[in-house]
N, C-alpha and C positions, 0 to 999 in steps of 0.2 A: 914614556910613562904618563906624561901629562895628556898626551893624545888619547891614551886608553881610558883615562878617567873621564875625559870629555865625551868620548864615544859612549861610555857606560851611562853618563849623565843624560845624554840625548835619548838613549834607548829607554831609560826609566821614565823620562818626561813623556816620550811617545806612548808608552804603556799606560801612564797615568791619564793622559788625554783620552785614550781609547776607553779606559775603564769609566771615565766620566760620561762617555756616550753609551755605556752599557755593553760594550764589546769586550768579552772575556776571552782573549786570544788563547790562553793556556788552559782553558776549561773545556774538556772534551764534551761534557754534558751540554754546555752552551751550544757547541757546534752541532751536536746531534739534534737538540730541540729546535734550533733555528732552521736546520735542514728539513725537519719534519713540517714546520710551518710553511716553508717554501714549497715543498712537494705537495702538501695538502691543498694550498691555494691553487697551484698549477693544475693538479689533477681535477679538483672539483670544478674549476672554471672551464677547463677543457670539456669535461663531461656536460656541464650546463650548456655550453655553446653548441655542442653537437647533438644534444637531445631536445633543448628548448630553442627552436629556431626563432630568429628575430624577424618574424613576419610582420609584426605590428610595432616595431620600435625596439626599445631596450628589453632585455630579459625581465620577465615579471618578478623573478627572484634571483639574487646573485649569491650562491652558496659561499664564494670565497670571502666576501666581506664578513659573514657570520663566523666562518672558521677562524679567520684572523683574530677577531675580537675574542672568541672563546679560548683559543690557544694562548693568546697573550695574557688573558686573565688567569689561565691555569699555570703556564710556564713562567710568566713574568714579563713586564714590559721591556726588559733588557734584550729580549729576543726579537726586537723590531727589525733587525737587519735581515733575518730570514723572511719576514713578511715583505720587506722592500724588494728583496731579490726575487721572490716568487711572483710578485706583481710585475716587476720589470721584465722578467723572462717571458711571462705569458703575453704581455703586450708586444714585445718584440716578436714573439712567435706568431702573433696574429697580424701579419702584414705590416707591422710597424718597424721592421728591421731596418728599413731605409730612413726612418725618422726616429733616431735614437733620442733626440731631445724631447719630443712629445711623449714618448714612452716613459722617459725618466720623470717628466713632470707629472704624468698620471700616477706613477709609483710613489713619488714624493707626496702628492696630495692625498692619496689613499692611506699611506702610512701615517701621516700626521693626523688625518681624520680619525683613523682607528685608535691611535694613541690618545687622542682627546676623549673619545668615547670610553675607552677603558679607564683612563685616569679619573674621569668624572664618576664612573660607576664605583671605583674603589674609594674615592673620596667620600661619597655620600652613603655608601652601604658598609664600608669597612670590612668587606669580606670578598673573597674570590669566587664564592658560590652564592649569588644574590637571588636564590629561589626558595629560601626557607621561610621568608616573612613577606607578607603582602606589601608592606611599604618598600621593601627591597625590590620586589617585582615591579612596582610602580616606578621606582627610580631607574631600574634597568630599562623599562620600556621607554620612558621619557628620554633618557640618554641615548638609546639606540636610534630614536627617530629624530630628535631635535638637537643633536650636537655634532659629532664628527661626520656623520653621514651627509650632512649639508655641505661640508667642505669637500668631501669625496665627490659629491654630485657636481658641485660647481667646477672642480678641477677636471673631472672626466668630460663633462658636457662642454666645458670651455675648449678643451683640446680637440674634441670632435668638431666644434665649430671652426676653430682655427685651421684644422686640416681639411675642412670642408667634406667631412665624412657623412654629415647629415644633410639630406635634401628632402624637404617636405614642408607642409603647412602646419600651423598650430604647434610651434616649437615647444612652448611651455607645456601644453596639455598632452601632446603625444610623445614628448621626448624628455624634457627636464623633470616633470613631475613623476612619470613612471620610473625614471632612473633612480631618483631619490627614494621613492617608496620601495623599489626593488632591493636597493641596498639595505634599507631599514628592515624589511621583512626577512632578508637574508640573515641579518644579525639576530632577529627575534627567534628564528627557527634553528639556524645552524650553530649559533653560539650556545644556546641552551642545550642543544643535542650534544655538542662536544664536551661542555662542562659536565653534563649529567653522566656521560659514559666514562669520563676520565677521573671524576672526583672520587677519591677513596671512600669518603663518607657514604657515598651512594652505592658502594659495592654490595652492600647487604640488600638483596632483592626483597621487594615487598611481597613477592609471591614465591611459592616453593618451586614451581616449574613453569617455563614459558610455553609448555605444551598442555597446560591444564585446560579443562573444558571452558572455563570462563574466558581465557585468552583466545582460544580458538573461536568461540562464539562471537566475541567482540571483533576479532579480525575479519571473520567471514561477513559480519554485518557491515563493516567498513567497505569491504570489497564490493558487496552487492550494491550498496548505496552509491559508491563511487562510480561503478559501472553505469548505472542508470543516469547519474548526473553528468559525468564527464565524457561519456561516450554515446549515450542515447539522448542527451540534451534534455533530460527531464528536470524540472525545477525542484530537485530534492536535496540540493547540496547541504542545506542546514540540518538535514536529518543525520548528518555525521556528528553533530554535537553530542547526542545522548551517549553513543559508545565512547567518545572521548572523555566525557564527564565520568562515566562508569570506570574507565581506565584510570583517570586521575585519582579516584577514590579507592580503587581496589589494587592497582598494579604498580603504582609509584612512578617516579620520574623517568626512568629509563624507557620503559615500554610506551609511556604516554608520548614522550618527545619523538620516539620512533614512529608512532602512529601519525603524529602531526606531519613529520617529514614525508611519510608515504602519501598522505592525502595531498599535501602541497605539491609534491613533484608529479603525482598522477594528474592533478588538475592542470599544471603548467604544461606538461608534455602533451596531454590530450588537446589543450587549446592550441598549442603551437602546430599540431598536426591536423587542425581543422575539425576537432570533435568537441562535443559537450556543450553545456549550457552557457559557459563563458564565451566560447567561440561564436555561438549563436547571438549573444549580446553584442559582441564586437562587430559582427557583420550587420547587426541591426542599427549601428550608429553609436553604440556606447564605447567608452574607452577601455583600456586594459586595467583601469583602476578597480573595476568590480572584482576581478580575479585577485588582485593584490590586497584589496580590503578584506576579502574572504580569508585569505591566508593569514593576514595579520590578526583578524578577529579570533580565529581558532587557536592561534599561537598564544595570544595574550590571555584568552579565557582559560586555557589549560594551565598556563603558568600560574595564574591567579588561584585557580582551584587547588593546584598542588601546594601552593604556599599556605592556603587556608587549612588543608589537611595536615600539613606539617605543624602549623601553629596549634591546631587542636591537640596533636600528639604531645607537643611540648607542654601545653596547658595541663593535659592529663598527668604527665610526669611531674609537673610542679605541684599539682594537687596531691598526688601520691606522696611526694616528699613532705608536703605540708601535713598530710594526715599522719605520716610516720613521726614527724616532729611533735605533732599534737598528742599522739598516743604516748610518746615518751614523757611528755609533760604530765599527761594524765597518770602515767605509771608513777612518776616522781611524787605527784600529789597524793596518789593512793598510798604510797609508802609512808608519806608524812602522816596521813590520816590513820594508817595502821599503828604507827608509833604513838599517836595521840590516843588511839583506842586502847592500846595496851596499858597506858597510864590510867585511863578511865576504868578499865577492868579491875585494876588494883583497888580503886576507891569503891567499886561495886561489890567487892568480896564480902563485906559485912551484910549487905542486903541479900546476898545469895543464900546465906544460912537461914533466913526467914522462910524461904520457899522449899528448903530441903525436906522438911517433913511431908509436905504435900507431894513433892516429886517422888519420895520413897514409896508413899502409898500408891500413887499412880503406877509406878513401875511394878510393884508387887501385884497389884490388881491385873495389870496387863499381862504379866507372866502367867498368872493362874488362868486367865482367859485364853491366851494365845496357845498354850500347850494343848488343851483338848481341841481347840479349833484347828490346830495342825493336823490332827487325826481326821477331823471331819472333811477338810479340804483335800487332804492327801488321798484318803480312801475313795472319795468321790472321783478324783482324777484317775485312780487305778481302775475303777469300774467303767469309766468312760473310755479307757484305752482298750477294753476287751472287744474283740472283733465279733464274738458270737452273742453279744448282749442284745436281748429283745428291745425293740423300739420303745416300749413302755418303760422298761427298766432304765434304758438310757436317758429317757426324759426325766425319770425320777432322780437319777444320779445328777443330771444337769441342774434340777431344781435345788438339790442339796448343795451343790457346788455354788450356785448363784446366791443361795441364802447364806452360806458361809461367808462368801465375799461381802455380802451386805452387812453381816455381823462384824466382819473385820473392818469395814468402813466405819461403822458406829464406834468401834473401839478406837480406831485411828483418829476419829473426830474428837473424842474426849482427850486423847493424848495431844492432838494439835492445839486444842483450846488451852490445856494446861501449859504447854510450851509457850504459847502466845502470852498467857498471863504472867509466866515466869520470865518472859523476855528472851527465851532461848531459840526462838524460831529465826532462822536466817535464810537468805536466798541462796540457792545453788544455781549460779549463772552458767548457762551453756548455750551454744548455738544450736538451733534446731529449725526444722522446716515447718513454718507456720501453716502453710497450705496442708501439709500432711496431718498436723494436729487437728485442724478444723475438719478435715475429711474423716479422721478417726472418730471425733466427737459426733459428727453427723451420722456416720454409719452405726455407731454405738446406740444412738437414741432414735434412729429412723424407724426401726421396727416397733419400738414402743409408741411412737407418734402414729404410725400407720395403723397399729392395732386400736388406737384410740380414735381413729377416724380424723386425724389432724394432718395438715400440711406443715412439714418442717422445712423451712426455706432459709438457706444461707446466702447472704448478699455480701460481697467483698469488693472493696475499692481496688481497682487494678494497680493504683499507685502505692499500695501498701507493700513493703518489702517482703519477699517470700521467706528469707532467712533472718531471724532475729535472735538476739541473745538476752535471755532472761530465765526465770525459773519455770521450766516447761511443766513440771509436775503441778505446781501451784496454780498456774494459769489453766491447765486442763481441769483441775478440781473445781475452780471457780465456774468455768463454763458448764461443766456437768451439773453442778449444784443449781445454777440459775435456770438452765434449759430444762433440767429434770423437773424443777418446781413448776415451770411454765406448762409443761406437758401434763403434769399431775393435776393442776387446777384449771385446765381448759377442757371443756366438754365438746366444743365444736369450733370450727374455724381454722386458725393457723397459729404457728409460732415462728416468728421471723427473727433471725440472728443477723445483725448488720455489723460490719467491720469497716471503719473509715479511718483516714489519717486526720490528725488534728493540727491545724496551723498554729505556729507560735505567735503570729500577729495577723492583723487584718490584710496585710499585703501578700501573704503566703497561703496558697491553697493546696500545695503539694505536701508530700510527707515531710514532716518537720525533722530535719537532720542537723543537729548541732554536735560537733565532735562525734559523729557517727551515732548519735542518739536519735530515736524516733518516738513519737507519742501516738498511741493507738487508742481509738474510741470504739468500745463494744456496746451494742444495744441488743437487748432481748425483749421483744414485744409479742404479747399474746392477746388472744381474744377471750380470755377466761373470765372467772367470776369477779375478779377485781378485789381490791382491799379498801376497807373503810378508811377515811381520812384520819380518824382518831387512833387507828392502829398503826399508822405509818411511823410515828416517832419511836415506837418500841420494837420495830420490825427487826432491827439488827442486834437486839439484846440477846445474850446467851440464854438458851432454854425458853425462848419466847416464840410463840406461834400466833398467826392471825386466826380469825374465826374459821376460815376455810380449812386450815390445817388441823385445828382442834376437832372439827366435824369429821374429817377423814381418819383421825386417830392414828396418824402415821408420822414417823420422824421423831427427832429429838429436839428440834428447835435450835440446832447448832450450825446448820448449813450456811445460813445467811451471815451469822456472826463470824464464822471462820472465813467465809468468802471476803467479807469486808476487811478483815485483818490482813488477809493475803494480798488483796488489791492495794492496801495502804503500804505494805512492805514493798510492792513493786512500783511505788512512787505515784500512786493515784488515789482515787476514792470512788465509792459506789453510791448511786442515788436511785430513787424510785419515784415514779409517778403512776397513779392508778385511779380508776373510776369504777365504782361498783357496777357489775353487770356488763361492762364494756371491755375490760382488760387492764393489763398492767405492763409497764415498761421499766426494765432495769437497765441502767447505763453505768458503765465504769470506764475509767481511763487508766492506762498504765504507761510507764516509761520503759523503753528497752533500747538496746543497741542493735544496729544493723549487723547481722551475723554473717558467717561464711558458709558456703555450700558444704554439705556433708555427703560422704560416700557411705551408703548403707548396703550391707551384705544381705541380699535377698534370701540366702540360705538360713538366716536366723528364724524365719517363719516356718521352716519345715519341722515336722515332728520326728523325734528320734525313735528308731525302731529297735535296733540291736547293735551289739558290738560288730565292728567291721572285721572281716576275716583276716587271718594271718597275723594275729596279735597274741602276746603272752596271756596266760590266765591271771587275771588280777584278783588278788585276795583283799577283801574289804571286811573290817571289823566295825560293828555297830555297837556303841556303848550308850545305854539309856536305862534308867531305873524303871521307866514306865513301859511295860511290854507292848502296849498299843503303838507307841512311837517306834520301837524297834521293829515291830512287825511291818509297819508302813514302809520303812526303808528296805527291809528284806524283800518284801513283795515288789518293790520298785526295781531292785538291783538284780535279783536272781533271774527273772525272765530275760533280762538284757544280756546275760552270759557271765556275770560276775560270781566268784565264790564268796560266800558271806558267812560270818560267824557272829554270835551275839554275846554281850556281857552286860550285867545289870549294875555294876559299880566299878570304881576305879581299880580295886584289887584284882577282880576277875579280869579286867581289861589288861592289866600288866602281865598276869599269868599267861593269858592267851597270846598276847603280843610276843612274849619271850619265846614261846614254844612254836607258834604258827608263822611269825614274822609277816604280818600283813603289809600290803603296799600302802594302804591308807586307812585311817581310823576316823569314823564319825563320832565325836566325843560330846555327849551332853555334859554341861558344866555343873549342874546342881544334882547331886546324887548322894545317897547315904553311904556309910562305911568310909568311902574315900571319894571325894568329888573329882570333877574333871580337871580342876586346876592342879591338884597334887599329882594325879596320874600323868598328866601331860609333862609336868616338870620332871618326874622320875624317868619317863621314856626319853625325853629330849636330853637328859643328862648323860646318856650313854652314846657311844659311837654308833652302835647299831640303830639307836632311836633316831639319829639325825637323818637316816635314809627313809624313815617312815613319815608320810605326810599326816598331820593331825588337823582336822577341821572341826572347829567348835560349833556346836548346835545349841542355841539358846533362845529363849522366848523373851529375853530382856530387850527393851527398846531404847535404853539409855546409851548415848554415844560413848560415855566414859567406860561402859562395860566392854566395848570393843577393844579399847586400849589395854584394859586389864587382861583380857583374854589373849591378845597377841603378845603381851609381855610375859605371859606364863609359858610361852613357847609354841602356841598354836600357829599353824601356817596360814590359816584363813578363818573366816567368820561368816556363818550363815544363820539368819534369823528364822524362827518359826512364826507363823506357818510359812513353809516354803513350797515352791512349785517343783514339779518333777524336772522341768528343764533346767532349773537352777542347780539341782543335784548333778545332772548329767554334765552341765557346763563346768562345774567345779571339778569334777573328776577329770575332764579333759584338760583343764588348766594345770592341774598338779601332777597328773600321771601321763599326759599325752595320749589319752584314750581317743580312739577314732570310732565313729559310729556310721551306721547306715541310716539314711533318712527316707521317709516316704516321698513319693512323687505326687505333689499336690496338683490336681486338675483345676482348671479355671473355675468350674462350677462348684468346687469344694471350698473356695475362698469366701466364706461367709462374711468376713470382715470387709471384703472388697466388693460385695455384691452390687452396691450402687455406685461403684467407681466408673468413671468414664474411660478408664484405661482399657478395659476389655470391650468397650463398645466398638462395633464394626459396622460396615455398610450393610452386612447381612441382616442386622437387627431391624433395619428400616424397610425391608422388603414386605413386611406385613401391611404396609400402608399403600394406598393407590399411587400410581405414577403422577397424577395431578397434584397430590399432596406433597410428594417429594419435590416436584418442580416449584411449588409455592415456598417450601422450606428453603430451597436453594436460593431463590430470588430474595427472600426476606433476609437470609444470612448475608448475601452480597451487599444489601442495603443496611445491614446492621440494625434492622428494625426489631427491637426487643419485644415490643407489644404484639406484633403479628406472629412472631415465633412462639410466644407464650400461648396465644390463641390456637395456633396449629397443634401445639403439644396437648392442648385440651381435647383435641379430637381423637387422640390415641385411646384405644380400649382400656378400661380400668384394670384389666387383668395384666397388662403389660407394664407392671410397676417398674421393672428394671429400666426399660426404655424411657419412661416418663421421667424418672429420677435422674438418669444420666444426662438426657437432653436439657432438663431444667438446670442442672448444675452447670452445664456449659454456658447456658444463656446468662445465668446469674453472675458468672465470672467473665462475661463478655468475650467468650472464646468462639467468636463467629467463624474464625479460620478453620477450626476443627469441624464445625457443621458443614462448611463448604467441602472439606476433604472427605467427609462421610457421604455427602450427596452426589458429588461429581461422578464417581464410577457408575452409580445407578442412573444418573442423568444421561450419560453418554450411551448407555444401553437403551434407555427410553427413546433417545433421539434416533438411534439406528433403527 
């Protein structure tokens, strides 16, 4: 009994001693991983010895030392026995079978040296994958070269010397130093390769496919340069750096370390077989160090670049997290401000009653003006839809429509001013494409400027963000007001619109971004009549005009006043400088947030032609006490394929609805006998009425009117005057109606006439080949002045080409100019 206890105690003590040495006898995984390390060392060393012949001393790179370090980092240092066995077996296999003690000494020295290297890397980097930070890469490189590899070298070289296996001169230069660097380069190349391909975190590839065109091109370029360097002995070896750098940035760790392995082994094998630039250098008197230094340089450089790329990715992720946290804080602060605002609104309720009388008057006046204006704009749109309308009549209808739009603008200006004075104007923030807005404004006013003989030039700082978040409608109105005034009061010369970013301090010249906010500076400069100095202080007063405006007898004197209030709402202010006879410059600054890209449906620009086939017959009831308004809707809807009936008041509407059961009712809200509110409430109070969509039509502009209408039971709300597309879109929204649309040809897109999107190389063929060559060279040099001079040589009748090229130059889009000219240039050269 006591002997059994003693035996058990001895076994436990034996297992405890083994576990202290890292040997896990009962752990199958330990045995498998240790065996993998032994096999990996033996096979890689055997392959290296049989492919890289020792013609000039030690092998220029020893894969086994790198695989040992990499696998110990990945599996753990407790697998050292597998490394020891692999080294011992290989040394015994290489004619050392008769000298077991030297082979064991070499195995012990290499094992201890590798453990030192691995331990130092783990101690100073605290990670098993030291390639994600530059400082970790530096630590890895230093430990790989100046720690355990020195002990490995001393042990191996010492055994070689004791067994008299080395015979030759220059022992240190030709044997000791190459051995040490060969082991170090082996760790740099093969340890990083093993860790990269085994590390789970790196299993997510940086590229979608290893057969992508980028990978193929990079690999082919490496093969070509390697062939000329390592087999044709051309001094091109460092041309391999560009594809390696490209791989580090684009393909990630796995493919880049594989490229480094391919280059290093190709160079070593070619040199061992008497080929290439390094063999030429060795036969010329240089040592093997040139080849080893080359392999070390490309390995260290690629590891450093990979770490830089990873650090940048981590920095971007940290920035995104910081932005998210900042947005949350802004949201919390916004909620606090909203709560404070609600309390302030309670205190402002008394002040609101003082403006109620004026608001009521403005609303009534607006209703009485907008109702007949609805008919003017609506019937002019119907006339313009007619396909058989004579050109002269079409122009007349177009003039009526534009004049109606101008009248609507004047009415809206008065309403805007009343809202501003009552403090009811607010910003409707939304993300939008600033480039698209500027192009729309330019295209809208370009024809007016061209007809006036003026150059309308837009200059935009490339650093200004394309997508911003602010009130797009108000910004558009400010630009149209200011640019329109500049064109109106300029007889000759130009109107230049400039957009730049504003730095927050003297040390910043880029876009000012603080919590995703940016500050933009707009400038509108003309060469017009100018404004007298004594008129400038009153320029932004309501209903005030300068002398030039009074002489033209145009406008209401509200444009600049409204523009200034809008700019102030957007967090900036507007200023003006002018000199009589020389011109005027308006400048304003706004604050906005960097927006997000938007997806725009191009079908929104297509004109609706008719109902799509295979749809039910939709019954539509039009209710309006004014026959002209009913007639407008009837003439819009019947040609499209709808069945339409009319009613002049709420009682008639209820009777027709009960008998005819329409799918949708257009309901005017102000009518005699019974108004739209009562009629809607009656219809919606029945089960049958809930299946009928009721859309309110009203000329009221008060926001509270919309709430009243919807509370009465209406399903939607449309203001007069309305566009035909608004009517069709509302029907599609509530009934699911589908339409057929016209196919718009590129030459029919008047609004995009001056857009560079439709510009092709064919447009440039009107110019001589020498001119195209000059344009190409100037675009390559990004010489804006020369390109502008070349554009000046284009015939005056080619307005589209002049405007499109000028816009590209103003936006510094020289790459597009190169893309346009290159096809013609190749034809010219041929």
